[in-house]
N, C-alpha and C positions, 0 to 999 in steps of 0.2 A: 595029472596031465602034464605033458612036457611043454606044450605051447602056451605062452603068456595069454593067448586070446581064446584059448579053449574053455567053453562054459562048465561050470560045476554041475554035476547031475543033479536031478531032484533029490535023490536019496542022501547025497552029501549035503545039500541046502538044508534039509531037514534035520540032519544031524547036528550041522553047525549051528542052526537056530537054536536047538535044544541046549547046546552047549553055552551058546551066547547068553541063554535066558539064565542059566546057573551062575555064569559069571556077573551077569548084570544085578544079581541079588536074589536067588530063589530062596535064601534065607528070609522068609517073609517079614515085612514090617509089622509092628502092632498096629491093630485095627485103627486105634486113634490116629497114629501117625499118617496111614495111608488116606484117612478121611479128612484131617485138617492140615497135614504138612508141618506138624508140630516138631520141633527139634528135640535134641536130647535134654535139654532142660539144664541141668546141672553143669557147671564148667563155664569158663571165660568165653565169651564169643570171639571167634577168631577175627583178626583185624585184617584190613588191606586186601580183602578177598575180591576177586573179580569172576565174574559168571557170564559166559557166552554161549549163545545158541545159534548154530548155523545150519545150513544145509549144502549138500552137493559139494563135499570137501572144503568147506569154508567159502564157497562161490557167492552165497547170500547170507547175510546176517538176518535171523529171525529176531532176535532180541539181544541185548547187551547191558550189563549192569557193571558199572565201575564201583558202585557201593550197593551191593544187593542186601536185603533185609536179612539180618540174623538175628537169632535169639538163643543164648546159651551155646553149648556145644552143638556142632552140627555134623551131620554126614552130608555126602555128596547128594544123596537122595532127598533129604530133609530141606537143605538149602534150595534145591531145585523147585520143590513142592511149594516152598514158602514164597517163591518169586514168580512162578509160571503156573499155568494150568496144566497139569500132568495126567495123562491117562496111563493105567497100568494093567499088567497082566500077572499071571502066575503068582496070585496071592499077594499083589502089590510090591513085588519086587523087580519086575522087568518093566523098563519104561517103553510103553507103546507109543505115545503121543506126546507132544509139547506144544501147547497153544493151538491145539487141533491139527497139527501136522504129524501124521501117523506112519510108523513103519509098514512094511508089507511088500508089495509089488509096486514097480514103477516102470511102465513100459515093458513089462514083461521080465524084469530084473529084480533081485531081492534088494531091499532097502531097510535100513534099521538105524536105530540111534546107537551111537557109541560115544564114549567120554574120555576125556584125557584130562590130567592133573599135571600142570607145569610142563605141559608137552610130551607127556608119556601117556600111552595107552594104559588103562587101569585094567589089571587082571583080576581085581577082586569086585564083588557086587557094590553098587552104588549106596545100598543101604548099610554096608559094614565098612564104608571108606570114610574115615574122619576127615573134616576139613581142618587144614593147619593154617596159620596166620600167613598171609602173602600168596596163598595158593591162587593159581589161574585155573579155573575149572572150565573145560570147553566141552559142550555137547554137540556132536554134528550128526546129521541123518544123511547117510549115503549109500551108493550102490556097493554091495560086498560080493559082486559076483566072480571078480578076480582074486581077491584075498579078504578075508575076514578078520584079518591081523594086520594093523599098520602100527608097529611098535613105538614109533615116536614121530612128532612132527616139529615143525620150526615156528609155527605161528603164534607160540606163546612167549616169545623172545621179550624180555631178557631171561625169562625161565627156560630150562631148569638151573641156569648158572647162578641165579641171584638167591633163591631160595632153597634149591635143591629138591629132594624128594621125600615124601613121607615125613615131613616137618625137620628134615635133617639137611643143613646146607654141607654140599659135597665140594671137594677140591676140584679146580678147574685148570685145565692145562691146553694150551695152544701149541700144536706141534706143526712146524712151518718147514717146508722144503728150503726156503731162504727166510731165515729169522731176520735178516735185515732187509728184506724185500718190502715193497710198497703193500702189497696184500697182507702181509703178516702184521705189520704196523697198524695198518687200518682196523683190522679185526681186533687186535689189543686195545686200541683207542676206543672202540665201540664199547667194548666189554667195561672199560675204565669209566666211560661216560654213564654207563647203566649202574655203576656202583658195584662192579664185579671185580674182585681180585684174581688174577690168573697168572700161573706161571707160564714160562715159555721154554720150548725145547726145539732142536732139530729133529724133523722127522727120522724115526728109527733109533733115536737115542733115548735113554731112560727106561725105567721099568714101567711096563703096562700095569696099571692098577685097575681092577674091576669097578671100584667105587669112585673113580676120577672122570668126570665129565670132560672129554677129550674134542678138541676141534682141530681136525687136519686141515692145513691150508696149503695148496699146491697144486700143480696140474695132475689130471687123473692118471698119467702115465707113471708118475712118481707115488701115487697114493693107493693105486689098485691091488697092489700086492698085500696091503695090510687085511689080515683076516676079518678084522672088525668093520672094515670099510667095504671090502670086496663086494658084499651083497648088494650094495647101491647100485652098481653097475649092471645088475642082472634083471631088473625089473621088479614089480609090486609082490610077486609071490615069495621072492627071495628077501626083500627088505621093507616092503611097503612102500617104496618109492616108484612113482610112475614114469621112470626113465630108464634107458640102457645107454651105457657107454661103451665104447669099443676098448679093447684092452690096452691099445697104444694111446687112447685118448683122443683119436683123430675126429670121431663123431659123437655127437650128443642126441639120442633119439628121444623124443618127448611122446608120451603116450596118453591116451584118453582114458576114461574110467572103464572102457571095455578093453584095454590094453592094445588098443590099435594105434598104430604109428600116426601121430598128427603131425609132427615136423622133425626134420632132421637138421641140426645145427653143426656147422663145421667150426673152422678157425675162429677164435675170439668169442666163444660161447661159454657161459659160466653156469654153476649150479650150486645152490645151498640146499642141503638135504641132512636128514637124521635117522638113525636107525638104532636098534638096541638088541643085544643078544641075552636071552634069558632074563636074569635079575641083575645083570651088570648095569652101570650107569649108561646113559645113552651116548652114542658117538655121532659127531656132527662133521660134515665136511663143507669147506669153501672151496671149490674146485672148478675146473673148467678143461677145454680142450688144449689150452695153451696158457702161457703166463698171461696175455692179455684177457683171457676169459676168466682167470683166477681174479684178476684185479677189478673186473666188471663185478664179479659175484661180491668180493669184498666190499664194494661200495654200497652194495643192497643189504649189508650184514647190520640192520637197524630195525628197531621196533616198527617204525612206520611202513617199511618195505616189506617186512614179514608177516605183519598181522594178518591172521586168519587163512594163512597158508600152510598147506601141508608139506609143500617143498617148492622151491622157486628156481625157474631157469631164466637165465638173461641172454638175449640175443645178441649177436655180434654188434647189432645197432644200439644196444644198451636198453631195449625193452624188456620189462619184467612180465613173466609169465608163470601163472600159477599151475602147479601139478596136483592131479592129473589136468590136462588140457580139456576144455569143455568140449562135449561131443559136437560134431558138426551136423 
């Protein structure tokens, strides 16, 4: 479908549900694990792990653990089962419900559970994904009528900058339209405060590395030509971000979960969002309709402002808005 608001047909939904079931772990858990939530047993328990369960794109927190129970090596599935009441399907590999909140249909739209590790959508089943030290694991139940793949989110900051992906810390580079500008300095300072070492370069300089986590900082008119960033301006089916940005950066259009226009922001508006292409490291943007909008976005580049948000817009008046917008 070409329109962002066009619904996915029943056949497409069924096919996507089957695919998600496979990705969520159709390789069934052993019966003992499904029954008791036991971990893998042997191995050192992962330390400094966070576990969060939310609904509606992070709008409501169901439960959150800064120190979840762990026992030996854990998978994402075993960690969840050890700490919450989990209902499964497909032989124990697909999460159907968490603490009684189930997937299925909500107001006629498909809703299911999706999980992210360090802010990146997991393309492997929860039963086969190991938990590494420092991982921030986030389960969210949301409407997937507009897209069933949101490749990266910002709500696990300071991840993936601090501990990286799959237990491997990745290099981080801040790419700024104005390296000496206030927004660039603010982003770099927030990373340093979080314990992240990052390089800095002018936008368009240096070699693009697929396994470097990049943060592009600057007005959209200067960033939108970057192929890794461009999908963010086109809506959720292109990038997983519920926003659209005019090519010249003059307007920032905010969308709800049905990809309907909720607000259109003009001068002074900002955006913090992330996306990912294939198996490359995620690419973040701290951008806006103009320099003032970029500076407003940079001020919200912090753990407190980004927590549990899939993406964040900032109005010209400085108000922070989670994306997608809540449906009216």
